[in-house]
VEXMAR-357015 format. One record per residue (C-alpha): residue in one letter; x, y, z; residue number from 1. Coordinates in Angstrom, 1 decimal. Example, Ala and Ser with C-alpha at 12.3 -4.5 7.8 and 13.67 -1.06 7.14 Angstrom:
! residues 2
{code:A, X:12.3, Y:-4.5, Z:7.8, pos:1}
{code:S, X:13.7, Y:-1.1, Z:7.1, pos:2}
//
This chain:
! residues 286
{code:M, X:11.0, Y:10.8, Z:-20.8, pos:1}
{code:I, X:12.5, Y:10.8, Z:-17.3, pos:2}
{code:K, X:13.0, Y:13.9, Z:-15.2, pos:3}
{code:L, X:15.5, Y:13.9, Z:-12.4, pos:4}
{code:C, X:14.4, Y:15.1, Z:-9.0, pos:5}
{code:A, X:15.7, Y:15.0, Z:-5.4, pos:6}
{code:P, X:14.6, Y:15.8, Z:-1.9, pos:7}
{code:T, X:16.6, Y:19.0, Z:-1.0, pos:8}
{code:D, X:17.8, Y:17.5, Z:2.3, pos:9}
{code:E, X:19.5, Y:14.6, Z:0.5, pos:10}
{code:A, X:21.8, Y:17.2, Z:-1.0, pos:11}
{code:A, X:22.4, Y:19.5, Z:2.1, pos:12}
{code:V, X:20.7, Y:20.6, Z:5.3, pos:13}
{code:N, X:20.7, Y:24.3, Z:4.4, pos:14}
{code:I, X:18.5, Y:25.3, Z:1.5, pos:15}
{code:D, X:21.1, Y:27.5, Z:-0.2, pos:16}
{code:D, X:23.7, Y:24.6, Z:-0.1, pos:17}
{code:A, X:21.1, Y:22.2, Z:-1.4, pos:18}
{code:I, X:20.2, Y:24.4, Z:-4.3, pos:19}
{code:K, X:23.8, Y:24.9, Z:-5.2, pos:20}
{code:A, X:24.4, Y:21.1, Z:-5.2, pos:21}
{code:M, X:21.2, Y:20.3, Z:-7.1, pos:22}
{code:R, X:22.0, Y:22.9, Z:-9.8, pos:23}
{code:S, X:25.6, Y:21.8, Z:-10.1, pos:24}
{code:M, X:24.3, Y:18.2, Z:-10.8, pos:25}
{code:G, X:21.5, Y:19.3, Z:-13.2, pos:26}
{code:V, X:18.6, Y:18.4, Z:-10.9, pos:27}
{code:G, X:15.8, Y:20.9, Z:-11.4, pos:28}
{code:L, X:12.9, Y:19.2, Z:-9.5, pos:29}
{code:A, X:12.7, Y:19.0, Z:-5.7, pos:30}
{code:E, X:10.9, Y:17.2, Z:-3.0, pos:31}
{code:I, X:10.5, Y:19.2, Z:0.2, pos:32}
{code:R, X:11.0, Y:17.2, Z:3.4, pos:33}
{code:D, X:13.4, Y:18.9, Z:5.8, pos:34}
{code:V, X:15.2, Y:22.2, Z:5.7, pos:35}
{code:N, X:17.6, Y:23.3, Z:8.4, pos:36}
{code:G, X:16.5, Y:20.3, Z:10.4, pos:37}
{code:I, X:12.9, Y:21.4, Z:10.4, pos:38}
{code:N, X:10.3, Y:19.1, Z:8.8, pos:39}
{code:V, X:8.1, Y:20.6, Z:6.1, pos:40}
{code:L, X:4.9, Y:20.2, Z:8.3, pos:41}
{code:D, X:6.6, Y:22.3, Z:10.9, pos:42}
{code:F, X:7.5, Y:25.2, Z:8.6, pos:43}
{code:T, X:5.9, Y:28.6, Z:9.3, pos:44}
{code:N, X:4.2, Y:30.1, Z:6.3, pos:45}
{code:E, X:7.0, Y:32.7, Z:6.3, pos:46}
{code:Q, X:9.7, Y:30.0, Z:6.2, pos:47}
{code:A, X:7.9, Y:28.1, Z:3.4, pos:48}
{code:N, X:7.6, Y:31.3, Z:1.3, pos:49}
{code:E, X:11.3, Y:32.1, Z:1.8, pos:50}
{code:F, X:12.4, Y:28.6, Z:0.8, pos:51}
{code:Y, X:10.0, Y:28.6, Z:-2.2, pos:52}
{code:E, X:11.3, Y:31.9, Z:-3.5, pos:53}
{code:K, X:14.9, Y:30.7, Z:-3.2, pos:54}
{code:L, X:14.1, Y:27.6, Z:-5.2, pos:55}
{code:K, X:12.2, Y:29.6, Z:-7.8, pos:56}
{code:A, X:15.0, Y:32.1, Z:-8.2, pos:57}
{code:K, X:17.3, Y:29.3, Z:-9.3, pos:58}
{code:G, X:14.8, Y:27.6, Z:-11.6, pos:59}
{code:I, X:14.0, Y:24.6, Z:-9.3, pos:60}
{code:E, X:10.4, Y:23.5, Z:-9.3, pos:61}
{code:V, X:8.8, Y:21.6, Z:-6.4, pos:62}
{code:W, X:7.5, Y:18.2, Z:-7.4, pos:63}
{code:A, X:6.2, Y:17.0, Z:-4.1, pos:64}
{code:I, X:5.8, Y:17.7, Z:-0.4, pos:65}
{code:S, X:7.5, Y:14.7, Z:1.2, pos:66}
{code:S, X:5.3, Y:14.7, Z:4.2, pos:67}
{code:P, X:5.6, Y:12.2, Z:7.2, pos:68}
{code:I, X:1.8, Y:11.7, Z:7.1, pos:69}
{code:G, X:1.1, Y:8.0, Z:7.9, pos:70}
{code:K, X:4.7, Y:7.4, Z:9.1, pos:71}
{code:R, X:3.5, Y:6.5, Z:12.6, pos:72}
{code:D, X:0.9, Y:4.2, Z:14.2, pos:73}
{code:F, X:-2.8, Y:4.6, Z:14.8, pos:74}
{code:A, X:-2.2, Y:6.2, Z:18.2, pos:75}
{code:I, X:-2.4, Y:9.6, Z:16.7, pos:76}
{code:D, X:-5.8, Y:11.3, Z:17.3, pos:77}
{code:F, X:-7.8, Y:11.6, Z:14.2, pos:78}
{code:N, X:-8.4, Y:15.3, Z:14.8, pos:79}
{code:A, X:-4.6, Y:15.8, Z:15.0, pos:80}
{code:Y, X:-4.2, Y:13.7, Z:11.9, pos:81}
{code:Q, X:-6.6, Y:16.0, Z:10.1, pos:82}
{code:D, X:-4.7, Y:19.0, Z:11.2, pos:83}
{code:R, X:-1.4, Y:17.5, Z:9.7, pos:84}
{code:V, X:-3.2, Y:16.7, Z:6.4, pos:85}
{code:K, X:-4.4, Y:20.3, Z:6.2, pos:86}
{code:K, X:-0.9, Y:21.6, Z:6.9, pos:87}
{code:A, X:0.5, Y:19.4, Z:4.2, pos:88}
{code:I, X:-2.0, Y:20.8, Z:1.7, pos:89}
{code:E, X:-1.2, Y:24.3, Z:2.9, pos:90}
{code:M, X:2.5, Y:23.7, Z:2.3, pos:91}
{code:A, X:1.8, Y:22.2, Z:-1.2, pos:92}
{code:K, X:0.0, Y:25.3, Z:-2.1, pos:93}
{code:I, X:2.8, Y:27.6, Z:-1.0, pos:94}
{code:F, X:5.4, Y:25.6, Z:-2.8, pos:95}
{code:H, X:3.2, Y:25.1, Z:-5.9, pos:96}
{code:A, X:3.7, Y:21.4, Z:-5.5, pos:97}
{code:P, X:1.3, Y:19.2, Z:-7.4, pos:98}
{code:H, X:1.9, Y:16.1, Z:-5.1, pos:99}
{code:I, X:2.0, Y:15.1, Z:-1.5, pos:100}
{code:R, X:3.9, Y:11.9, Z:-0.5, pos:101}
{code:V, X:2.4, Y:9.8, Z:2.4, pos:102}
{code:F, X:2.7, Y:6.4, Z:4.1, pos:103}
{code:S, X:0.4, Y:3.7, Z:5.3, pos:104}
{code:F, X:1.0, Y:3.5, Z:9.1, pos:105}
{code:F, X:3.1, Y:1.4, Z:11.5, pos:106}
{code:N, X:1.5, Y:-0.9, Z:14.1, pos:107}
{code:H, X:-1.6, Y:-1.2, Z:11.9, pos:108}
{code:N, X:-2.6, Y:-4.6, Z:13.2, pos:109}
{code:N, X:-3.7, Y:-5.5, Z:9.6, pos:110}
{code:N, X:-6.6, Y:-3.0, Z:10.0, pos:111}
{code:V, X:-6.9, Y:-2.2, Z:6.4, pos:112}
{code:D, X:-10.3, Y:-0.5, Z:6.9, pos:113}
{code:E, X:-8.7, Y:2.1, Z:9.1, pos:114}
{code:V, X:-5.7, Y:2.5, Z:6.8, pos:115}
{code:V, X:-8.1, Y:3.1, Z:3.9, pos:116}
{code:K, X:-10.2, Y:5.5, Z:5.9, pos:117}
{code:R, X:-7.2, Y:7.7, Z:6.8, pos:118}
{code:L, X:-5.6, Y:7.6, Z:3.4, pos:119}
{code:S, X:-8.9, Y:8.3, Z:1.7, pos:120}
{code:Y, X:-9.2, Y:11.4, Z:3.8, pos:121}
{code:V, X:-6.0, Y:12.9, Z:2.6, pos:122}
{code:V, X:-6.7, Y:12.0, Z:-1.0, pos:123}
{code:E, X:-10.2, Y:13.6, Z:-0.8, pos:124}
{code:E, X:-8.9, Y:16.7, Z:0.9, pos:125}
{code:A, X:-6.0, Y:17.2, Z:-1.5, pos:126}
{code:K, X:-8.2, Y:16.6, Z:-4.5, pos:127}
{code:K, X:-10.2, Y:19.8, Z:-3.5, pos:128}
{code:E, X:-7.0, Y:21.7, Z:-4.3, pos:129}
{code:N, X:-6.0, Y:19.7, Z:-7.4, pos:130}
{code:I, X:-3.2, Y:18.0, Z:-5.5, pos:131}
{code:K, X:-2.4, Y:14.4, Z:-6.0, pos:132}
{code:V, X:-1.4, Y:12.0, Z:-3.2, pos:133}
{code:C, X:1.3, Y:9.4, Z:-3.6, pos:134}
{code:L, X:1.9, Y:6.5, Z:-1.3, pos:135}
{code:E, X:5.4, Y:5.1, Z:-0.6, pos:136}
{code:N, X:6.0, Y:1.5, Z:0.2, pos:137}
{code:E, X:7.8, Y:2.1, Z:3.6, pos:138}
{code:K, X:9.1, Y:-0.9, Z:5.5, pos:139}
{code:G, X:6.8, Y:-1.8, Z:8.4, pos:140}
{code:T, X:3.8, Y:0.1, Z:7.1, pos:141}
{code:Y, X:0.7, Y:-1.6, Z:5.7, pos:142}
{code:G, X:1.8, Y:-1.1, Z:2.1, pos:143}
{code:E, X:5.3, Y:-2.5, Z:2.5, pos:144}
{code:T, X:4.7, Y:-5.4, Z:-0.1, pos:145}
{code:P, X:3.5, Y:-5.2, Z:-3.7, pos:146}
{code:E, X:0.3, Y:-7.1, Z:-2.8, pos:147}
{code:R, X:-0.7, Y:-4.7, Z:-0.1, pos:148}
{code:M, X:0.3, Y:-1.6, Z:-2.1, pos:149}
{code:L, X:-1.9, Y:-2.8, Z:-5.0, pos:150}
{code:E, X:-4.7, Y:-3.5, Z:-2.5, pos:151}
{code:L, X:-4.6, Y:0.1, Z:-1.2, pos:152}
{code:L, X:-4.5, Y:1.5, Z:-4.7, pos:153}
{code:D, X:-7.5, Y:-0.5, Z:-5.7, pos:154}
{code:K, X:-9.5, Y:0.5, Z:-2.6, pos:155}
{code:I, X:-8.7, Y:4.2, Z:-2.7, pos:156}
{code:P, X:-9.6, Y:5.9, Z:-6.0, pos:157}
{code:G, X:-7.1, Y:8.6, Z:-6.9, pos:158}
{code:L, X:-4.3, Y:7.3, Z:-4.7, pos:159}
{code:L, X:-1.0, Y:7.0, Z:-6.6, pos:160}
{code:M, X:2.2, Y:5.0, Z:-5.9, pos:161}
{code:V, X:5.8, Y:5.9, Z:-5.2, pos:162}
{code:Y, X:7.9, Y:2.9, Z:-6.3, pos:163}
{code:D, X:10.9, Y:2.6, Z:-4.0, pos:164}
{code:S, X:12.9, Y:-0.5, Z:-5.0, pos:165}
{code:S, X:15.3, Y:-0.4, Z:-2.0, pos:166}
{code:N, X:12.3, Y:-0.4, Z:0.4, pos:167}
{code:Y, X:11.1, Y:-3.6, Z:-1.2, pos:168}
{code:I, X:14.6, Y:-5.0, Z:-0.9, pos:169}
{code:Q, X:14.5, Y:-4.2, Z:2.9, pos:170}
{code:V, X:11.5, Y:-6.5, Z:3.4, pos:171}
{code:G, X:13.0, Y:-9.3, Z:1.2, pos:172}
{code:V, X:10.8, Y:-9.0, Z:-1.8, pos:173}
{code:P, X:12.7, Y:-10.0, Z:-5.0, pos:174}
{code:S, X:13.1, Y:-7.3, Z:-7.6, pos:175}
{code:D, X:11.6, Y:-9.4, Z:-10.4, pos:176}
{code:K, X:8.4, Y:-9.6, Z:-8.4, pos:177}
{code:T, X:8.3, Y:-5.9, Z:-7.5, pos:178}
{code:L, X:9.0, Y:-4.9, Z:-11.1, pos:179}
{code:S, X:6.3, Y:-7.2, Z:-12.5, pos:180}
{code:M, X:3.7, Y:-6.5, Z:-9.9, pos:181}
{code:A, X:4.2, Y:-3.0, Z:-8.5, pos:182}
{code:F, X:6.2, Y:-1.0, Z:-11.1, pos:183}
{code:P, X:3.5, Y:-1.0, Z:-13.8, pos:184}
{code:R, X:1.3, Y:1.0, Z:-11.3, pos:185}
{code:A, X:4.1, Y:3.3, Z:-10.3, pos:186}
{code:Y, X:3.5, Y:7.1, Z:-10.7, pos:187}
{code:Y, X:7.0, Y:8.1, Z:-9.7, pos:188}
{code:V, X:10.2, Y:6.5, Z:-8.5, pos:189}
{code:H, X:12.5, Y:6.9, Z:-5.6, pos:190}
{code:F, X:15.6, Y:6.1, Z:-7.5, pos:191}
{code:K, X:17.9, Y:4.1, Z:-5.2, pos:192}
{code:D, X:19.2, Y:0.6, Z:-4.8, pos:193}
{code:G, X:20.2, Y:-1.8, Z:-2.0, pos:194}
{code:I, X:21.5, Y:-5.2, Z:-1.0, pos:195}
{code:H, X:19.3, Y:-7.3, Z:1.3, pos:196}
{code:K, X:20.9, Y:-8.0, Z:4.6, pos:197}
{code:G, X:19.1, Y:-9.9, Z:7.3, pos:198}
{code:D, X:15.8, Y:-8.1, Z:8.0, pos:199}
{code:D, X:17.0, Y:-4.9, Z:6.4, pos:200}
{code:A, X:19.3, Y:-3.7, Z:3.5, pos:201}
{code:D, X:22.5, Y:-1.8, Z:2.9, pos:202}
{code:I, X:21.5, Y:1.1, Z:0.6, pos:203}
{code:T, X:23.7, Y:1.6, Z:-2.5, pos:204}
{code:P, X:23.8, Y:3.9, Z:-5.5, pos:205}
{code:V, X:21.6, Y:2.7, Z:-8.3, pos:206}
{code:G, X:23.2, Y:-0.1, Z:-10.3, pos:207}
{code:E, X:25.2, Y:-1.3, Z:-7.4, pos:208}
{code:G, X:22.5, Y:-3.4, Z:-5.6, pos:209}
{code:E, X:19.8, Y:-5.9, Z:-6.2, pos:210}
{code:A, X:17.1, Y:-3.7, Z:-7.6, pos:211}
{code:N, X:17.7, Y:-4.6, Z:-11.3, pos:212}
{code:I, X:17.9, Y:-1.0, Z:-12.3, pos:213}
{code:A, X:18.6, Y:-1.9, Z:-15.9, pos:214}
{code:Q, X:15.3, Y:-3.7, Z:-16.2, pos:215}
{code:L, X:13.5, Y:-0.9, Z:-14.4, pos:216}
{code:L, X:14.8, Y:1.5, Z:-17.1, pos:217}
{code:K, X:13.7, Y:-0.8, Z:-19.9, pos:218}
{code:L, X:10.2, Y:-0.8, Z:-18.4, pos:219}
{code:S, X:10.3, Y:3.0, Z:-18.3, pos:220}
{code:T, X:11.0, Y:3.6, Z:-21.9, pos:221}
{code:L, X:7.4, Y:4.2, Z:-23.0, pos:222}
{code:R, X:6.4, Y:6.3, Z:-20.0, pos:223}
{code:D, X:7.0, Y:9.8, Z:-18.8, pos:224}
{code:M, X:8.2, Y:9.5, Z:-15.2, pos:225}
{code:T, X:10.0, Y:11.5, Z:-12.4, pos:226}
{code:F, X:12.9, Y:9.7, Z:-10.8, pos:227}
{code:S, X:13.7, Y:11.3, Z:-7.4, pos:228}
{code:I, X:17.1, Y:10.6, Z:-6.1, pos:229}
{code:E, X:16.3, Y:9.9, Z:-2.4, pos:230}
{code:H, X:19.6, Y:8.2, Z:-2.0, pos:231}
{code:H, X:19.7, Y:7.5, Z:1.8, pos:232}
{code:L, X:23.4, Y:6.6, Z:1.4, pos:233}
{code:R, X:25.6, Y:6.3, Z:4.5, pos:234}
{code:Y, X:27.6, Y:9.3, Z:5.8, pos:235}
{code:P, X:28.5, Y:10.4, Z:9.4, pos:236}
{code:N, X:25.6, Y:11.5, Z:11.5, pos:237}
{code:E, X:26.0, Y:14.1, Z:14.1, pos:238}
{code:G, X:28.6, Y:12.9, Z:16.6, pos:239}
{code:E, X:30.1, Y:10.4, Z:14.2, pos:240}
{code:T, X:33.3, Y:10.5, Z:12.2, pos:241}
{code:F, X:33.9, Y:9.0, Z:8.8, pos:242}
{code:E, X:36.6, Y:6.8, Z:10.3, pos:243}
{code:Q, X:34.1, Y:5.3, Z:12.7, pos:244}
{code:I, X:31.7, Y:4.2, Z:9.9, pos:245}
{code:Q, X:33.9, Y:3.7, Z:6.9, pos:246}
{code:N, X:33.9, Y:-0.1, Z:7.2, pos:247}
{code:S, X:30.2, Y:-0.4, Z:8.2, pos:248}
{code:Q, X:29.1, Y:-1.2, Z:4.6, pos:249}
{code:K, X:30.4, Y:-1.0, Z:1.0, pos:250}
{code:F, X:29.3, Y:2.6, Z:0.2, pos:251}
{code:V, X:30.1, Y:5.2, Z:2.8, pos:252}
{code:Y, X:30.8, Y:8.9, Z:2.3, pos:253}
{code:P, X:32.5, Y:11.6, Z:4.2, pos:254}
{code:N, X:29.4, Y:13.9, Z:4.1, pos:255}
{code:R, X:25.9, Y:14.3, Z:2.8, pos:256}
{code:T, X:26.7, Y:16.3, Z:-0.3, pos:257}
{code:A, X:29.4, Y:13.8, Z:-1.4, pos:258}
{code:A, X:26.8, Y:11.1, Z:-1.1, pos:259}
{code:F, X:24.4, Y:13.1, Z:-3.2, pos:260}
{code:Y, X:27.0, Y:13.8, Z:-5.9, pos:261}
{code:D, X:27.8, Y:10.1, Z:-6.2, pos:262}
{code:A, X:24.1, Y:9.1, Z:-6.2, pos:263}
{code:V, X:23.3, Y:11.5, Z:-9.0, pos:264}
{code:G, X:26.4, Y:10.4, Z:-10.9, pos:265}
{code:H, X:25.3, Y:6.8, Z:-10.7, pos:266}
{code:A, X:21.8, Y:7.8, Z:-11.8, pos:267}
{code:R, X:23.1, Y:9.6, Z:-14.8, pos:268}
{code:M, X:25.5, Y:6.7, Z:-15.7, pos:269}
{code:M, X:22.7, Y:4.1, Z:-15.5, pos:270}
{code:L, X:20.4, Y:6.3, Z:-17.7, pos:271}
{code:L, X:23.1, Y:6.6, Z:-20.3, pos:272}
{code:K, X:23.8, Y:2.8, Z:-20.2, pos:273}
{code:G, X:20.1, Y:2.2, Z:-20.6, pos:274}
{code:G, X:20.0, Y:4.1, Z:-23.9, pos:275}
{code:Y, X:18.8, Y:7.5, Z:-22.6, pos:276}
{code:M, X:20.0, Y:10.8, Z:-23.8, pos:277}
{code:E, X:19.9, Y:14.0, Z:-21.9, pos:278}
{code:I, X:18.0, Y:16.4, Z:-24.1, pos:279}
{code:H, X:17.8, Y:19.2, Z:-21.5, pos:280}
{code:E, X:19.3, Y:19.6, Z:-18.1, pos:281}
{code:G, X:17.8, Y:16.8, Z:-16.0, pos:282}
{code:L, X:15.5, Y:15.5, Z:-18.7, pos:283}
{code:F, X:16.3, Y:12.2, Z:-20.4, pos:284}
{code:K, X:14.7, Y:10.7, Z:-23.5, pos:285}
{code:H, X:15.2, Y:7.1, Z:-24.7, pos:286}
//
């Protein structure tokens, strides 16, 4: 079975608007990353409790703390790094989140031993609170390719994988390779798509890019997985207008919530085309 999930800030900046958009699209699981422009690791405990109670009141459970841990280079002091890990765990406890999402560092100079050391620390600390740590294959980090992602999973007991197909597209790895190598080890999915473009990618709704979403869904039929709609679709940033960006790529939206609605709509359409049936709101069975 597949459960739909989404980072709240992919739906709206404000938590109330995000909840409204998620509930209207039948998404009952959330990743917590930014609310009101504040990153989850910068929430006060009072803010975190307020946001949690609002989600809980509308029947939305928190799947993961989408932390920025590891989304920087090794220049960070290890003591400061430890403090950020502790804050992520504290947030996971307040939100009753069973998972923390992390990354594998920029400007790593291929220093896999240091990457392993730092990721092992967060895995070990989280384990004390029965929280699982999931590593995303971010472009530019050590684990950006399937080979390196599997290397880290093999070297760090208990580390799990977030499979993000569009991130692999960004670094030019063909989807047949990522599906055969990386996807069998995936714990959950960032459900988005993309078209390779130079040394990057244009992000698209699922089914509109090169991620071979139909095959991904075939490979998912015998597994229970969470598909988080981290759409990253293009809409005007602060200071931009829709007219300024509308010809920048194929899929462009007037605002964040419109992008979210289309992303979820495409996700549902692909699930139905793949032979899945919605047996409960946001829960699909093949």
